[in-house]
C-alpha positions as CSV (number, residue, x, y, z in Angstrom):
1,M,-0.1,0.2,0.0
2,I,1.0,3.7,-0.5
3,V,1.1,6.0,2.4
4,I,2.1,9.5,2.0
5,S,3.0,11.7,5.3
6,G,0.8,14.3,6.5
7,V,-2.1,14.0,3.9
8,N,-4.8,12.0,3.0
9,T,-3.1,9.5,0.6
10,E,-6.3,8.6,-1.4
11,Q,-7.1,12.4,-2.1
12,A,-3.7,13.3,-2.7
13,I,-3.5,10.6,-5.4
14,Q,-6.9,11.6,-7.0
15,Q,-5.7,15.1,-7.6
16,M,-2.5,13.8,-9.6
17,P,-2.8,14.0,-13.4
18,L,-1.4,10.4,-14.1
19,S,-0.8,8.6,-17.2
20,E,-2.6,5.1,-17.8
21,L,1.0,3.4,-17.0
22,E,1.4,5.7,-13.6
23,K,-2.2,4.5,-12.8
24,E,-1.1,0.9,-13.1
25,I,1.9,1.5,-11.0
26,V,-0.3,3.2,-8.2
27,R,-2.8,0.5,-8.4
28,D,-0.2,-2.3,-8.1
29,K,1.6,-0.7,-5.2
30,Q,-1.8,0.1,-3.4
31,M,-2.7,-3.7,-3.5
32,S,0.7,-4.7,-2.2
33,P,1.2,-6.0,1.3
34,V,4.4,-4.0,1.4
35,V,4.2,-0.4,2.6
36,Y,5.5,2.2,0.3
37,R,6.0,5.2,2.3
38,F,6.6,8.9,0.5
39,D,7.4,12.2,2.4
40,S,5.1,14.1,0.3
41,P,2.6,13.9,-2.9
42,E,5.8,15.5,-4.9
43,A,7.9,12.6,-3.8
44,L,5.1,10.2,-5.2
45,R,4.5,12.3,-8.2
46,F,8.4,12.1,-9.0
47,E,8.8,8.6,-8.9
48,L,5.7,8.0,-11.0
49,A,7.2,10.5,-13.5
50,M,10.6,8.8,-13.4
51,R,9.1,5.2,-13.9
52,Q,7.2,6.4,-16.8
53,S,10.5,8.1,-18.1
54,I,12.4,4.9,-17.9
55,V,9.9,2.9,-19.7
56,N,9.6,5.7,-22.6
57,A,13.4,5.7,-22.8
58,A,13.7,1.8,-22.9
59,K,11.2,1.8,-25.8
60,A,13.0,4.5,-27.6
61,L,16.1,2.7,-27.2
62,H,14.9,-0.2,-28.7
63,D,13.5,1.8,-31.6
64,S,17.0,3.6,-32.1
65,D,18.8,1.1,-34.2
66,A,21.7,0.9,-31.8
67,S,23.2,-2.5,-32.0
68,F,24.3,-5.3,-29.3
69,A,28.0,-6.0,-29.1
70,I,30.1,-7.0,-26.5
71,F,32.5,-4.7,-24.6
72,E,35.5,-5.5,-26.7
73,K,33.6,-4.7,-29.8
74,S,31.5,-1.6,-28.7
75,R,31.4,1.6,-30.8
76,C,30.1,5.1,-30.3
77,N,29.9,8.6,-32.1
78,S,33.2,9.9,-31.9
79,Q,31.8,13.5,-32.1
80,Y,30.3,13.0,-28.3
81,W,32.1,10.2,-27.0
82,T,35.5,8.7,-26.4
83,R,35.6,4.7,-26.3
84,T,37.6,3.5,-23.5
85,D,39.9,0.4,-23.7
86,S,37.3,-1.4,-21.4
87,G,34.6,-0.9,-24.0
88,G,32.9,2.1,-22.3
89,F,32.1,5.5,-23.5
90,Q,33.6,8.7,-21.8
91,L,31.7,12.0,-22.4
92,K,34.3,14.5,-24.4
93,N,35.3,17.8,-23.1
94,G,33.3,20.6,-24.5
95,V,30.2,18.4,-25.2
96,R,27.0,19.0,-23.5
97,P,25.7,15.8,-21.7
98,S,22.2,16.2,-22.9
99,D,23.4,16.4,-26.5
100,A,25.5,13.2,-26.0
101,I,22.8,11.2,-24.5
102,R,20.3,12.3,-27.1
103,D,22.5,11.4,-29.9
104,I,22.4,7.8,-28.9
105,F,18.8,7.8,-29.7
106,T,18.8,9.9,-33.0
107,N,21.9,8.2,-34.4
108,G,21.7,4.9,-33.1
109,K,23.3,3.2,-36.0
110,Q,26.6,4.6,-34.9
111,Y,26.4,2.7,-31.5
112,A,26.9,-0.8,-30.3
113,F,27.0,-1.9,-26.7
114,E,26.2,-4.5,-24.3
115,C,22.7,-4.8,-22.3
116,A,24.4,-3.2,-19.1
117,T,25.4,-0.3,-20.9
118,A,21.8,0.0,-22.5
119,I,20.4,0.1,-18.8
120,V,22.6,3.0,-17.9
121,I,21.9,5.0,-21.0
122,T,18.2,4.2,-20.3
123,W,18.4,5.7,-16.6
124,Y,20.2,8.8,-17.9
125,K,17.8,9.5,-20.6
126,A,15.0,9.0,-18.4
127,I,16.7,11.6,-15.7
128,L,17.3,14.0,-18.6
129,D,13.5,14.1,-19.7
130,V,12.3,14.6,-16.4
131,I,14.8,17.2,-14.9
132,G,15.3,19.0,-18.2
133,D,18.5,20.0,-20.0
134,D,20.0,22.9,-18.1
135,A,19.7,20.7,-14.8
136,F,21.1,17.6,-16.2
137,N,24.1,19.5,-17.8
138,L,25.0,21.2,-14.5
139,Y,25.2,17.8,-12.6
140,F,26.2,15.0,-15.0
141,T,29.2,16.6,-16.3
142,N,31.5,13.8,-16.5
143,L,29.3,10.9,-17.9
144,Y,30.7,7.6,-18.3
145,L,28.6,4.9,-19.8
146,R,29.5,1.1,-19.4
147,D,27.7,-0.7,-16.3
148,W,26.0,0.5,-13.3
149,N,29.1,-0.3,-11.3
150,H,30.6,3.1,-12.4
151,D,27.5,5.4,-11.9
152,S,27.4,6.3,-8.3
153,D,25.6,9.7,-9.3
154,L,22.4,7.5,-9.7
155,W,22.5,6.3,-6.1
156,L,21.0,2.9,-7.1
157,I,19.0,0.8,-4.7
158,S,18.8,-3.0,-5.1
159,T,16.2,-5.2,-3.6
160,H,15.8,-9.2,-3.9
161,D,11.9,-9.7,-4.7
162,S,11.1,-9.8,-8.3
163,K,7.4,-10.1,-7.2
164,E,7.4,-6.6,-5.8
165,S,8.6,-5.0,-9.0
166,F,7.0,-2.3,-11.2
167,P,7.4,-0.8,-14.7
168,G,10.6,1.1,-14.6
169,D,12.5,-1.3,-12.6
170,V,15.4,-3.3,-13.9
171,L,15.5,-6.9,-13.5
172,Y,17.8,-9.6,-14.5
173,F,17.2,-13.0,-16.4
174,K,20.2,-15.5,-15.4
175,N,21.3,-18.1,-17.6
176,P,23.1,-20.4,-15.5
177,D,24.1,-23.0,-18.0
178,H,25.3,-20.5,-20.8
179,N,27.7,-21.6,-23.3
180,V,31.2,-20.8,-22.3
181,N,32.0,-19.6,-25.6
182,T,29.3,-16.7,-25.4
183,P,29.6,-15.2,-22.0
184,E,27.6,-12.4,-23.0
185,W,24.6,-14.5,-22.7
186,Q,25.1,-15.6,-19.2
187,G,21.9,-13.2,-18.5
188,E,19.9,-10.3,-19.7
189,N,19.5,-7.0,-18.0
190,V,16.1,-5.8,-18.8
191,V,13.5,-2.9,-18.1
192,K,10.3,-3.9,-16.9
193,L,7.5,-2.3,-19.0
194,N,3.8,-2.3,-18.7
195,G,2.1,-5.5,-18.9
196,N,4.2,-8.9,-19.0
197,L,6.8,-7.1,-21.2
198,F,10.5,-6.5,-20.8
199,F,13.0,-4.6,-22.8
200,G,16.7,-6.4,-23.1
201,H,19.1,-5.0,-25.3
202,G,19.9,-7.7,-27.9
203,V,16.7,-9.6,-27.4
204,G,14.2,-7.0,-27.8
205,I,10.9,-6.3,-26.3
206,E,9.4,-9.7,-25.1
207,T,7.5,-11.5,-22.6
208,D,9.2,-13.0,-19.7
209,D,8.7,-16.7,-21.4
210,D,10.3,-15.4,-24.4
211,M,13.1,-13.8,-22.8
212,I,13.8,-17.1,-21.1
213,A,13.4,-19.1,-24.6
214,A,16.0,-16.6,-26.2
215,L,18.6,-17.3,-23.4
216,N,17.8,-21.1,-23.4
217,K,19.1,-21.1,-27.0
218,A,22.5,-20.0,-25.8
219,R,23.0,-22.8,-23.3
220,E,25.6,-25.4,-23.4
221,P,24.8,-28.1,-25.9
222,G,22.7,-30.9,-24.2
223,S,21.8,-28.5,-21.0
224,N,18.5,-29.1,-19.4
225,T,19.1,-26.1,-16.9
226,P,16.7,-23.4,-18.0
227,A,17.2,-19.5,-17.6
228,Y,15.0,-17.9,-15.2
229,L,14.1,-14.6,-13.9
230,S,16.2,-13.8,-10.9
231,D,14.9,-11.9,-7.6
232,L,17.3,-8.8,-8.2
233,V,15.4,-5.6,-8.7
234,V,17.4,-2.4,-9.2
235,F,16.2,1.3,-9.7
236,P,17.5,4.7,-9.1
237,N,17.2,6.5,-5.7
238,F,14.2,8.4,-6.7
239,E,13.9,10.6,-3.6
240,Y,17.6,11.6,-4.0
241,L,17.0,12.5,-7.8
242,R,14.0,14.6,-6.8
243,R,15.7,16.6,-4.0
244,L,18.8,16.8,-6.4
245,S,16.5,18.2,-9.1
246,V,14.9,20.8,-6.5
247,R,18.8,21.9,-5.6
248,L,19.7,22.2,-9.3
249,H,16.8,24.2,-10.4
250,A,17.2,26.6,-7.5
251,E,20.8,26.9,-8.4
252,L,19.9,27.7,-12.0
253,N,17.3,30.2,-10.9
254,R,20.0,32.0,-8.7
255,R,22.3,32.1,-11.7
256,A,19.6,33.6,-14.0
257,R,18.8,36.3,-11.4
258,E,22.4,37.1,-11.1
259,K,22.8,37.3,-15.0
260,K,19.8,39.5,-15.2
261,A,20.9,41.9,-12.5
262,S,24.3,42.3,-14.3
263,R,22.8,43.0,-17.4
264,Q,20.6,45.9,-16.0
265,E,21.4,49.1,-17.7
266,V,23.8,51.5,-16.1
267,P,22.7,55.0,-15.8
268,I,24.6,57.2,-18.2
269,I,25.8,60.4,-16.9
270,A,25.9,63.3,-19.0
271,V,27.6,66.7,-18.1
272,I,25.7,69.8,-19.5
273,G,27.4,72.6,-18.5
274,S,28.0,72.8,-14.8
275,Q,25.2,70.0,-14.2
276,K,25.2,66.3,-14.3
277,V,22.4,64.8,-15.9
278,A,21.4,60.9,-15.6
279,R,19.4,59.3,-18.3
């Protein structure tokens, strides 16, 4: 169930303009035996917006024509990124982070990466779409895309109950008996979408059964050990990101006020005879 501190939870939710997906998430959380606590209506609204944005970003990445590749064969648009020896992408100096992230979605054919990298890209694109270009560029100045072991700025949270997962969560299909010659198919990182659909880079948008069937094709010859959906659930710390967004926008507003004040016209002093006249 959902509990919002200090307000009537039902009334607060009814006043929120929600998409169909956000309504689905609220409904599923309300029906859950787990208590989901929020400090304010804004905290719930931000999480819902982020989950919607993650789903949107995952679908957009699926449609971007970006290819799957192992780290050793990854590639990127060198106008925005430098490919590292470990197969990750480092943001180039002088490039706007927002432009670099969006380029992956608009020029996908220039990119190839692992499923773990796809998840990180999806998270950053979702954050960008929620907090806006200026706030994103102010904070995410040193982007590095590879896997989420390198992205402490997302403040990721992990739980271990995939039955308590919702659209926008990242889950993991494990393939315990994968072919040793194709270690990239030892599992698939996926974004949970609406319904019973998941996006996994390299597999596509599929149901859980189809994800498992795809991984089973990459098992050791003769193996009877099937792939399965693990208990792992990963998502960004939404409340941290919300408070970060508030601070970033406050800083942007402060800078805008200072810039406006500095541009205010300075009085021009003219000397007419023995008198000074300001105009």
